[in-house]
C-alpha positions as CSV (number, residue, x, y, z in Angstrom):
1,M,93.0,18.4,230.2
2,S,94.0,17.6,234.2
3,D,91.7,17.5,237.4
4,E,92.1,20.7,238.5
5,Q,91.2,22.5,234.7
6,Y,87.9,19.5,235.0
7,A,87.1,20.8,238.2
8,R,87.3,24.7,237.6
9,T,85.2,23.7,234.8
10,G,82.7,22.1,237.1
11,R,82.2,25.2,239.1
12,F,82.0,27.8,236.1
13,M,79.4,25.3,234.7
14,F,77.5,25.0,238.6
15,L,77.9,28.4,239.1
16,F,76.5,29.3,235.2
17,V,73.2,27.6,235.6
18,W,72.4,28.8,239.2
19,I,72.3,32.7,237.4
20,I,70.4,31.5,234.5
21,I,68.0,30.2,237.4
22,F,68.2,33.0,239.5
23,I,67.2,35.2,236.4
24,G,64.3,33.2,235.5
25,L,62.4,32.9,238.2
26,F,63.3,36.7,238.7
27,L,61.5,37.7,235.4
28,F,58.9,35.2,235.9
29,F,58.0,36.6,239.7
30,S,58.3,40.1,238.5
31,Y,56.0,40.2,235.8
32,H,53.8,37.4,237.6
33,G,53.7,40.1,240.8
34,N,53.0,43.5,238.1
35,Q,50.2,41.6,236.2
36,S,47.7,44.8,236.0
37,S,43.6,44.4,235.3
38,Q,43.1,44.2,231.3
39,I,40.4,44.8,228.8
40,I,40.2,41.5,226.7
41,K,36.6,43.2,224.8
42,A,35.1,45.8,224.6
43,N,32.3,46.7,222.3
44,E,28.7,48.9,222.7
45,R,27.0,45.3,224.4
46,E,30.2,43.8,226.5
47,L,33.1,44.8,228.1
48,V,35.6,41.9,229.3
49,V,38.1,42.8,232.2
50,T,40.6,40.5,233.6
51,A,41.7,40.9,237.1
52,D,44.8,41.7,238.1
53,A,47.1,39.6,240.1
54,Q,45.0,40.6,243.8
55,G,41.7,40.1,241.9
56,N,40.9,43.3,241.4
57,Y,39.2,45.2,238.6
58,F,40.2,48.4,237.1
59,V,38.8,49.9,234.2
60,K,39.1,53.9,233.1
61,G,36.6,55.8,232.2
62,R,35.1,58.9,233.0
63,I,32.9,61.5,235.0
64,N,31.4,64.5,233.4
65,D,34.2,64.2,230.6
66,Y,37.0,63.9,233.3
67,P,39.0,61.1,232.9
68,V,39.2,58.6,236.2
69,E,40.1,55.2,236.7
70,F,37.4,52.9,238.1
71,L,37.5,50.4,240.5
72,I,34.5,47.8,239.9
73,D,33.6,46.8,243.0
74,T,30.5,44.6,243.8
75,G,30.3,45.0,247.7
76,A,30.2,49.2,247.4
77,T,26.5,49.9,247.1
78,T,27.0,53.4,245.8
79,V,29.9,55.4,243.5
80,A,32.9,56.4,245.6
81,I,34.5,59.5,244.4
82,P,37.3,60.5,246.4
83,Q,37.3,64.3,248.0
84,N,40.3,65.3,245.8
85,V,38.8,63.4,242.5
86,A,35.5,65.7,243.4
87,D,37.1,68.8,244.2
88,K,39.3,68.3,240.4
89,L,35.5,67.9,239.0
90,H,34.1,70.9,240.5
91,I,31.5,68.5,242.5
92,V,30.2,69.3,245.5
93,G,28.2,67.0,248.5
94,G,25.0,67.9,249.4
95,Y,23.6,65.3,252.4
96,P,25.6,64.0,254.9
97,L,25.6,60.0,255.0
98,V,27.0,57.7,257.0
99,L,28.9,54.8,255.6
100,Y,30.4,51.4,256.8
101,T,33.9,50.7,255.2
102,A,35.9,48.3,255.0
103,N,38.0,50.8,257.1
104,G,35.3,51.6,259.0
105,E,32.6,54.5,259.7
106,V,32.8,57.5,257.4
107,T,30.4,60.3,256.7
108,G,30.6,61.7,253.3
109,S,28.2,63.1,251.3
110,L,25.4,62.5,248.6
111,T,25.9,64.1,245.2
112,R,24.8,63.4,241.6
113,V,27.3,63.3,238.4
114,E,25.5,64.4,235.2
115,Q,27.4,61.8,233.0
116,L,29.5,58.3,233.9
117,S,31.0,56.2,231.4
118,F,33.4,53.3,231.1
119,G,33.8,51.0,228.0
120,A,31.1,52.2,225.4
121,F,28.9,52.3,228.4
122,T,27.2,55.9,229.3
123,L,24.9,56.4,232.0
124,Q,23.0,60.0,233.4
125,N,22.6,61.3,236.4
126,V,24.1,59.0,238.4
127,K,24.2,59.1,242.4
128,A,27.6,59.1,243.8
129,V,29.0,59.9,247.9
130,I,32.2,61.8,248.1
131,I,34.3,60.4,250.0
132,P,36.2,63.1,252.5
133,K,39.9,63.2,253.3
134,N,40.9,60.6,251.3
135,N,43.2,61.1,248.6
136,D,43.3,58.5,246.5
137,E,42.7,58.5,242.6
138,M,40.6,55.6,242.3
139,V,36.5,56.0,241.9
140,L,34.7,52.6,243.4
141,L,32.1,51.8,240.8
142,G,29.4,50.7,242.9
143,M,26.4,48.9,242.1
144,N,23.8,51.6,241.8
145,V,25.9,51.8,238.2
146,L,26.8,47.6,238.0
147,R,23.2,46.9,238.2
148,H,22.2,48.2,235.1
149,F,24.2,45.6,233.2
150,N,24.0,41.3,233.4
151,V,27.2,41.2,235.5
152,S,29.0,38.1,235.7
153,Q,32.4,36.1,236.6
154,N,34.4,33.3,234.6
155,K,37.8,33.0,236.6
156,T,39.5,36.1,236.1
157,Q,37.4,37.6,233.8
158,L,34.6,40.2,234.3
159,I,32.1,40.4,231.9
160,I,29.7,43.7,231.9
161,K,26.8,43.0,229.4
162,K,24.1,45.2,228.4
163,Y,20.5,43.8,229.3
164,E,19.2,43.3,225.8
């Protein structure tokens, strides 16, 4: 083999190794960046949810038998339902209520939902607030629901247990 063939083979191997490294990095970061919240354990007494890549906890549930996705928000005082979700549920607000959110001051309307469930947990006659001009599909699960449970965090897991 000549020196020129060795040089060509070396350049090819160098390029091949770099392509493999870039593919590996791409796969690693695309998987890591798209990690979503997952339920690890769910039974009648306990629900364990892992955080998504941004540290948020999501859980599927139902309001009055309508499927929704909840963002578990320990900073929210009350369950917050976006207006478009409330419209789909045929829930109307009653009393106006001024809310102080991360996005500023908002005037919502107080209401109650007949039934709210997530995991194996079901609550009846739950206070909620309808957030107007909000086209989001995400319902905030606030402390008025979470106070009925023992809520703890272990690294990237949120553990919600029924009180005994």
